[in-house]
N, C-alpha and C positions, 0 to 999 in steps of 0.2 A: 474109689474115692482117692483124691490126691492128698498128699501130705502138706500141711501148711508149713511154711518156712519161718515160723515164729516160735518163741520160747513158751513154755508152760506159764511162766510169769506174765508174759504179754497176753496170753489167752485168758488167764485169770483176771487180769485188769480189765479186759474188754467185757467179759461176762459180768463182773461186778458193776461196771459202769452202765451197761444195758439194764441190769437188774434195778439199779437205783433210778434210772430214767423212767422205767416202768412204774416203780413205786410212786413216783411223783406225778405221773401223767395219765395213767390208765384207770379205767373204771375197775371195780373189784373183780368182776368176772374175767375181764381181759388180763388183769394182773395175775390171777390164779393160773390162767393158761400159760402166760409168759414164765411164771415161776416153775411150772411143770416142765416146760421145754428147756429152760436153763439148767434145771437139775439133771435132766436126761443128757444134755450136752456135756455137763461136767463129768458124768459117769462114762459116757462114750469116749470123750477125749482124755480120760484118766487125769483129770485136774484135781489135785490134792485139796481136800476141804480146808486145811490149815492155810493154804495160800489164798484161797478165796476169802477166808476170814480176815486175813491181813489187809487185803484190798478193800473189803467192806468197811473195816475200821478206818482206813485212810480216807475213804470217800465220805465218811460221816463227819470228818472234821473235829471229832472229839478225841481226847486222850484217854478218857475213862468210860467204861460201859458197865451197866448192871450185869450181874451173873445170868439173868434170864433174858438178856438182849439177844436178838437173832444173830448178831455178829459172834456170839459165844457158842453157837451150835456145833462147831467143829470140835473134835474130829468125827463124832457120830453122825452128824447130818451136814448137809450143804448149808453154810451160813447165808442168811439173807440180809438185806439192808437193816441198819440200826433202827430199833423201835423203842429205845429207852430214853429216859429223861435225866440220865447221869450227867 
């Protein structure tokens, strides 16, 4: 496997963007599969969960999120796109 010549921040932004595109576009079964793959990719590429959370919050366009929003899953879990009404 070759090493990508991009920063972890750029990787996190790309993953968060793809994740959000999938949330908006895919049927539930395909979205679950995409989510599984992206979580695996984050682990394999050693992308910090907090960095993904920042990118997910930026992509949501919101300044505030509920504590149970998927963007707040870090550091224990890989954060997913915003799902709150804050």
